[in-house]
N, C-alpha and C positions, 0 to 999 in steps of 0.2 A: 226700492231699497231692499236688500237681502235681509229678511227678518232674522236669520240665524246669526248675522254678524253684528247686529245692533247691540251696543253695550247696555242699553236699558230695556232690552226686549223681554217679552213675557210669552209663555206658551201654556195652553190648556189642552190636555190630552185625555182621551178616553183610555181606560185601562184595557178592558176586554176588546179584542179585535184590533187593537192599535199597538199599545205598548206590549200587550200579550198577543201572540199570533192567533190564539183561539178566541173566537168571539162568544162562545157558549160557556157560561160559568158553572154548568151542571156538575162537573167533576170536583169543583172546589166545595160545593155544598155536600157532595158525597164524602169528602174528607172530613168536613165538620161533623157529619152524621156518624161516621165510623169512629173517629178519634175521641169524640166527646160523649158518645152514647152507646155505640156497639152495633152488633149485627142486625138487630131487628129494625132499627131506624134506617140503617144502611140498605137493607133489603126492601123496606117499604118505599124508600125514595127511588130505588131502581125499578120497582114494579110500576111506579107512576111515570117513568120516563116516557113511555109512548104517549101518555096524555100531555106531558110537558112539550114533547116534540111536535105534537099535533097543534097545540096552541101556538107555538112559534111559527109553524108552517102557515097558519091562517092569520098571522099578524097580531095575535094577542100576546105580545111580549110581556106586558105588565102582568097579565094573569098568570103566565107560566112562571115569571119571576116570583110572584107572591106565593105560588104553590110551592116552589122550591124552598123559599125562606121559611114558610110555615112548617113543612115537614122536617127540615133540617135543624130548626132552632127552637121550636115550641117546647117549653118545659125545661130548657137548659138554663143554667146559671149564666149570666152575662160574663162573669169572670172565667168560666170554662170556655166559652166561645172565644174570648180574648186570648186565653192560653193557647188554644189550637192555632189561632191566627198568628201568634207570636212564634210558636215553636215548630209548627208543621207546615203551614201554607207557604212561607217564603221560598222553601226549596222548590216547590212545584211551580210557583210563579216564575222563579228565576230560570227554570228549565224551558219556560215558554216565552221568554223575552224575545222581542223582535229588535235586533241590534240596530237596524236601520232607523226604526222609530226612536230608539233610545238616543242615537247620535243627534238627531234633530232636537229631541226633547232636552237633552243635557246641555245643548249649546246656548240655551237661553238663561237669563238671570233669574227671572221669577218663574217657577214651575208649579203648575197645578194639575193634579190627577183627578179625573172624574170617573166614577164607577156606579153602575146600577146595583151592584151588590151592597149589602150593609157596610157602612163605612168601617165598622170594627174589624171586618174581615181583611181589609186592604190597607188600612192606614199605616200600620207599623212597617209593612214591606215597602210601601211607596216612600215613606219618609226616610227610613234607615238605609234602604238599598238603592232606590231610584233618586234619592235626594230631593224629593218633592217638598215644596214649602207648605202646600195645603192639599188636603184630600177631601173631596166632596162626594158623598154617596148617600144611599138611603139610610134611614135611622130606625133601628129596631125599637119597638114598644116594649119596655121592661116594667114589670109590676113593682110594687114597693118592697117586695122581698128579694128583688134582684134576679128574677126569672124572666126569660123571654116569653112573650105571648105568641110569638110566631108571626106577628103583624108588623107593619111598618107605618110610619107617620104620614108618608106622602100619599096624596090622592092621585095626583098626576105626576108621575115620577120624573119624566123628562122636563116638564115645565118647572117643577120645584128645583131640580138641579140647575137649570138655566138661570133661575132667579138668584140662586146662591152664588153662582159664578159671577153674575152681574154685580152682586153686593161686594165681592172682593175687589172689583175694579171700578169703584165709584169715581166718576170724573174722567175716566178714560176707558179704553177697550183693550182686551188682550191682543197682542200683536199677531199671534198665530194660534189657530185651533187645529188639533190633530184628531181625526175621527176615523171610524171604520169605513169600509167602502161605501160609495154612494148607494149601491143596491140594497145594503142592509142597514144603513144608518138612519136613525130617526132622532139623533141628538140635537135638540134645539139650541144648545149652548154654542154651537158652531156659528150660528147666525149673528152673534154679538162680537165675533172675532174679526179683526181687520182682514186677515187672510185665512184661508182654509186649505187643509191638505188631507186627503183621504188615503187610507191604507189600500194596497201596500205602499208604504212610504219609500220613495226612491232614495238610493244612497246619495248622501250629500258630499260632494268632492271639493268643497271650497277649502282653501288653504287655512283660513282661520278656524273653521270647524274641525279640521283634521288635527291641528295642533292642540286644540282644547280637549278633544276626545281622548288624545293620548294621555292627558293628565287626569281626566275624569272618567272613570269606569264605574259600572255598577258595582256596589260593594258586594263582594262574594258572600255566599251563604256558607259559613264554616260550621255552625252548630244548627242542627235541626233534630226533631224528634218525630214520633209517630211510628207505627208499625208497617205501613204500606210503602213498598218500594216504588211502585208505578202509580202514575196519576189514574184514578179510577174512572176512566171513561165508561160508558155503558157496557161495552164489550169486555173490558178488563175487569170491571166490577162483577159481571156475571161469571167470568172465569174464577175469580177469587171465591165467590160464594159456592160455586160447584166444587172447588178444590178443597175447601176447609175440612169437610168430613174425612176425605182421604188423607189430607195432611196430618190430621190428629192421629190417625191410625199409623201412618208412616213414621211420624215422630216417636210414637210409643215403641215401635219395632226398633228403630235406630238407637234409641236410648237403652233399651234392653240389651241389644247387641254389645253396646259399650260396657255394660256391667258383666256380661257373661264371658265374652271372648278375651283372650290375652291381648295386651296392647299391640304386640307386633303384628297380629292378624287383622286388626280392625281396618287399616287403610286398604287392604285387599278386599275384605268383605263389604266395606262401605260402597264400593263401586257397583255392587250388585243391586243396591237399593238407591242408586242415583247420586250418591256422594262422590266427591273426588278430592284428593289431596295432591297438589303439585309441589314437588320438592326440588329446590335448586341449591347448588353449593354442597360442600362436604361438611357434615356435622362432626364435632370432635368425639374422640373415644371416651368411654366412661372413665372416671378418675381411678387411678391405680391405688392400691391399698396404702393408707397413711397420708395421701395427698388431699389437699382441700379441693373442693369441687369448682366447676366452671360456673360463672354467673351469666346466664343467657339474658341479654337485654333486648326485649321485644317491643315492637310497635304494638299499640293496643287498639284493636279493631272491634273485638267482641269478647264476651266472657269466655269463649271457647279457645282463645289463643294459647294458654298454657296446656290445655288438654290436647289440642291438636299437636303441639310440640312434643308432648309425651308420646302420642301415637306414632309420630315420625321417628322418634329416637328409640321406640320400643321398650321404654322403661318409665316408671312413674317418677317424674321430676316435681318436687314440691314447688308450689307457686306462692309468691308473696301477694297478698291481697289487701286492698284498702277498704272499699265499700261495696261488699256484695251481701246478699241476703243470707240469713242463717240457713234457710232451706237449700240454697245453692251450695253452701259449704257441706251440708249433710249429704247431698246427692253427688258431690264431686267425685269423679273416679280417681283423682290424684290428691295428695295431701295439700292442704292450704295453710298458710301462715299469715294470720291476720295482724296487720300493723296498727299502731295506735296513733300515728302522726305526731308522736313525741319523739324527736329526732334521736336522742341517745338511747331510748328504749328500743326503737326500731333498728338502730345500728347493731345493738347487741343481739337481737333476734336473728338478723340476717347473717352476722358473723357465725353464730352458733349453727345455723342451718348449713352454711358453706363448709364448715368443718366436717360435716357429715356427708357431703356430696354435692352434686349439682343443684342449682336453684334457678328459678325463672322470676324475673321482675319486669314489670311494665312501668317505666319511670314517668310516663305521661300522667299516670294516676287516674285516668278515665278514658273512655273510648271516644273516638272521633270517626265519623262516617265518611267525611269528605276527604279529598286528596291533600290533607294538611296534617302536620304533626304538631301536637301541643308541646309546650315547654317541658323539657326533661328535668326531673329532680336530680341534683348532683350527688345524692346520698350514696348511690350504688358505687360511684367512682372512688369514694373514700375507703371502701371496705375490702377491695380486692383488685389485683392487677390482671386476673384471669377473666377477661371480659370478652364474650362472643356476641356481637350484634346479630339479631335475627329480624329480618323484615317479614312481617305478617300482613297478609291482605286476604280479603274474601269477596266472593260474589254470590248474590242470592237473587231470586226472581220475583218473589211475592212479598216476603216479610223481612223486616229488619230484625236483627237479633240483639238490639240494644234499646234502652229506654232511659230517659231522665225523669219523665212524669209518671210512668207506670211502675209496676212491680218487677224488679230485676230478676226475681225467681223464675219468671216466664221466658227469659231471654233464650236459654238453650232450646226450649220447646219451639219457639218461633223459628229459630235457626233450622231445626230439623224438620219443620213443616214445609220448608221450601222444596220444590220438586227436584232440583239439582244443585244443592249447595256446593260451592267450590272453595277450597282454602289453598292459598299459595304461601309456602314457607321457603324463605331464601336465607341460607346460612352465609354470613360473611366471615372473613378470616378473624381469628382472635387478635385483639388489639396488640400491637407491638409495645414493648416496654416503654419506648420513648413517647408513646401516645397516652400513657397512664400517669397517675399521680406519682408513681415512683421516680419519674424523671423531673419532678418539680412542678408539673402542671397542676393548676387548681381543679377541684372537682367540677366547678362550673365550666371550665374550658373543656374538660373531658366529656361532660354531658352534652355540651353543644356540638362537639366533634362527632360523637356517636349519633346525635340527632341528624346532623347534616349528611353523614354517609348513608344512613337509613333512608332519609328523604330522597337522596339521589338515586338509590337503588329502586325505590318505588315510583319515582317521578312525582313526588309530592313536594309541597312547600313547607318550610319551617315557619312556625309562629312563636310568639311569646305568651300565647293564651294558656291559662291553667284550668284545672278542674273547676275551681270556683267561678271563673269566667263563664264556663259552659253552663253550669247549673243556674247561675244568676240569669242568663239569657233564657234558658228553656224552662226552668221550674221555679225560679224565684227563691232558691235556697242555696246552701253551699255544697250540696251533694253528699252530705254525710249520712250513711245508713246506720241507724242505731243497732246495737248488738242485743236485739230482743230475743225472747224465747221462741222456740219452734211453734208453740201453741199460738202465740201472738201473730206469727207470720201466717199460720193456717187460717186464722180468723179473717185475714185480709183477702183470701182467695175469691170470695163471692164478689167483692167490689172490684178487685183488680183483674178478674177474669171476664170482665164485662164484654169484651169483643165477642165472646162466645155465647153468653147466657143472658145478656141484657135484651 
């Protein structure tokens, strides 16, 4: 009988080397080290990679795993490890998914994921994105103060995992077990499964499985955090460590250029230092005397969106802001208008600024890295009919220029630390009158229309997610940045700059 077509079927699958193409979890421990502690732990774990690889080569998989867990987690709060596992790791797991293994895994009714990594590192991803019912992994030893000791509870990892799988299926056996290739597998849980399948998993072409897979796809990762763009394999991690000193110097030079040179000259000079701005479409002319300004409605990818737009237009366009740090406001090369999220107060501020000239607004209210657009607030549509949609996008190589868990004041620095940051600015035509509120359309309809045309321009998908949805997923708060003093912000530098000094 075909296990994948049974209505009461069950499957137990390894994560590493099966659902994930890569069988080596080293890079995920590097992410835990970097995002939760900083460069020192990141560098120490990288220095120990030859030892870890040697242990794996001679079959001491348990010893190499224990060493990675020890270095990556000792002394960290359990809540911090969980935060990284929730906000950072899912993006990198998803990039490594084997779709053939996923199709077989998802076609069963009861789905169990097995991992040799600490369960806390994989459970959220497996349940939320792979729709697993249970996750079995190693268990960290945490002291009474909530700090990891770097040790795990298991003495024989594979045997302990196998016993826990058996306890989930008391009275019967899992129908199918998915494991890594026979050459590298030592997973004893496969022996209790009725059938076994080893990676690489062949594509399943059964009619029932195809129909079900069309309806059930891995839940996409829309929100994620962390500074690293690429999964830190040993080679990539070494490149990052070697680049950071040069990146800091380069970022300093780039930022100084932005303060010294006139705006119109910056796009030309930035190419000398590796930056690039790609402009598509025709920007509107500056407002004539006595006329109200144009409202540029932009997609929100980084804190740099309004600044880059000003560089392209060659004049300083004020930007409406919601939650940026006070230091970012002080250092901004363009005027900023802080909103209160009190609708009538914000409406008056925007109207006043438009009466003085052009204005930039990002109605998503927060940044999104993935090819999705968050829900647009309809406030902008109520205030003017002179709306010019602008599709903003960016590409970076090493570091993301956004954060939900860290200090937002460092966002521009991380952006300029990339070797070749690229920004793409696409101007769309000004909305015709019949597409604005003047023709009787509601602000909600206008906002949705602008969202759709910007998404189509970028090849993105529209969503109904909001700023609060993002921050609840990534940081456990509503994303509001308090309007504290400059001194209070500076006091946070030591803790928030930990990727460099910890």
